[in-house]
C-alpha angles and dihedrals in degrees: 000000000000122000135212105233105185146313137231114202119190124229102213122220100253113068103183128187117235091233091059091054090045090058090048090055090048091057094045099045104031094091092055103039119050089192094051092134091059092047091050089066086082087074090059093045097055097080088233121133100168138006138219109233136173094207134046123253089257088070092069094054094069137056117253128188121242091244092053094048092046093050089051088049091054094047096046094041090056093045097049096037089058091046091052095045093049091051090049094050090049091050093050098037089232116149111230091236089066095062107110101179141026125197113189117198125192144133103180105075144017134239137168115211081044120245094257090062090051091049092050091050096046095045094040092233122173105299090216093058114135110246131207117175111188122191135180105026094114115190092356091061098089095057091040088054088054088049093053090047090050092052092049097044091048091053093043109034092188093056128117108200125197116208110193120188117191121176119168097177093164090067091062092058114125114203092201097048100102096173122129089242089061090044092056092042089052089058095051120027130085140154131281139170123187136161123205130190121219120186134197112237093257091051092044092057089063094054128087106237132163091200139040116216104179121193106220103175144339136214136195126189134184117204111220122242095009103105092120095059098086140357145076132304104208109221135162093273093051137260111358113199123243110197128166129202090220096081096097089050091053088053092050093048101044117016100078095052092042093054095039089054091046091052093044089054086059095044092252138115133224093255090058087073114093101157122061116192092180128162104238102209092185140318094287092051091048090052090048090054091048093050096042096048095033091236127179121246094261099040090094096034093124093047088052092046094052096047090045093054103028109021125224105324095181113226095000094058095081091054091053087053090047089053090055090057093047092048099041101030141271121235108248095252139073125316138199127216112194140163139163127222149156116322081056090268148145132217125198139180127193115218132195114205122213094340095290 
């Protein structure tokens, strides 16, 4: 079976307090909403204290064309992808020439040639590397990237697969979008870049690792008639956020059965899970997970820690949480990676830790 080797999250240059962004929202939205003070409570209810951003607050006070924002997305995506990959290769002692595959995940900007091609050219990676650029999966993208790496590494046991998640949500901000969806998005989303290495079992045996994070199985699910729950509306000014308040309800109604069925397929039960690498979404989504899966207070402690300190970084968030587990220790048991995204959809991966 394939293994997760390690991760390398990037701490971006602008570490901005939630209260500073709250005041920015007050200034932008106060002319439209008479009850702006009541609406601003959403900033306090996110569980976020600071956010990881690629641009300073001043950026949000001005209008920017789609072309300008997208060019910035391309430049910064390349810069921070390379930084993350180099840190990952150093951590794992893997020469860049040994990388066989790259899966690039993003939903916050566009590029053709795709960003993976630009990364390969700039880093002088193997020019026969297998490439998979994936766009539009939103928050579910990180787990789906692991799923695609799992499929590849299972088919090719000697493979070393890079999964690179880049989400620069701040660059999609529209100063003149005064919708409530944008208001809520302004309270939640931030930027994140993280690379992860997945190895086939033959390749993993040649690496020096103090832990074994085996990927046992993966699952994707699309919920019918829910395409309007989350996504982008593409307009002249760029990517306009679509964001529904029904997401916690979808978690409550579906997640327990989905995960129970997934575990049953692998001859396991819910209480066999001791590690939860779960994309937090926001406070209401966290609470919905806890209630649906009957979790203990500290089962999602790393999810809560990441959203508190970094904000919701879309697809890359789950890899930051994974890094917390790798750094601070898994329980020797089974683990679940899970995230929700546009579609509306879910993506899950079942992990086995240290051969338990």
